[in-house]
C-alpha positions, 0 to 999 in steps of 0.5 A: 517545514523544508525538508533537508534531504541530506538528512533522509537516508530512506524513502518510504513510498506508498503505491496505489494512488502515489506510485501508481496513479488511480481512482481508488473507487474505480479501482476497488470496485473492478477488483471486488466485481472480478474476485466475486466471479471467481469465487462464485463456486464457494461463495454466493455474489450477494455475500462475497463482497460484505465477508470481503470488506468484513475480513479486511476491516478486522485486519485493518482494525487489528491491534494484535501485535502477535497476528500477521495480517494475513492471519487476521484476514484469513481467520475472519474470512474463513468464519464468514465464508465457512470454508477453510483457508485451505479451500479459499486461499487457492482460488485467490491465487488463481485469481491473482496470477490470471485475472488481477492483471486485467485491472490495470486497465483501470490504473493510469501508470507514469514513467515518472514513477520509476524516475523518482525511485531511480532518482532517490536510488542514484542519490544514495537513498534506501527505498521502501515500498510502504504500501498499505499491507492488505494484499498478498505479496503476488497482487502487490509485486503485480501492481509494482510491475504495472508501474514499472517499478518491480525490478528496482532496489527495494530494501522492503516491501509490505505485504499482508505476509510480513506485516501485523498492522495496517494504515492509518494505524501508527503502529504500521510505521512504528513496526516498519521502522522496527523491522528495519532498524531505522530512526524515523528522523531519517525517512521521508514518507511519500503517499497521496492519503492525507489520513493513511499516509501523513499519520506517519509524521506522528513519529516523527517521520517528514511527509510528502503529499503527492496530489495527483490522486489526492485522497482526504477524508477531512479527520484527522487533519495532517500538514505535509512538509512538501507537496506537489505532483509526481512530475513536481517531485521528480524535479525535487529530486533532480534537485 
């Protein structure tokens, strides 16, 4: 059905593949390769990716309303790696501060992203960066910088420190709306991943599917209320 933007007060944006165009497979491969090298003094390279995926999977699957995502991740990763969080977390932080930035080379930032967010703000909308909260804030802010949206007036940015669930769990969106005290009927979720982003429709949130870096695993199937590329979204918001 058509979206009435006059009824939408909150625009929820995905980041990776949406406001920051990228091939997710290429990005993840490069990310894990670099982080594996950084952690080699503590974990054997042949084991590190397996531990990282297992801990990330535990975070994504978690339904514990009492645990923040970072708590779930480190509880599992520390156990797999047999090193305490206090030893390993500084290694990750050092990586995000000094090496993560090089991964901009495997993304394709577009100036259209900043135009879109500015257009939304100019129309009186509140903007939320509803990126899947599997990364710490330091890594989210760095990717926002690549997309040139880091200094815009975000109402909220989801990270693994401030979230209790992950996409595609509908509880991620429910928890986000509860944190911000906003009704689903006033929201529009904009993302490139059919399963992770359009699941928001289960809560009554209108959805836009960005097709430039489309991800669709086939099931469950969702139909967006609007679909198109970033440039088309910009033109639509211009109205």
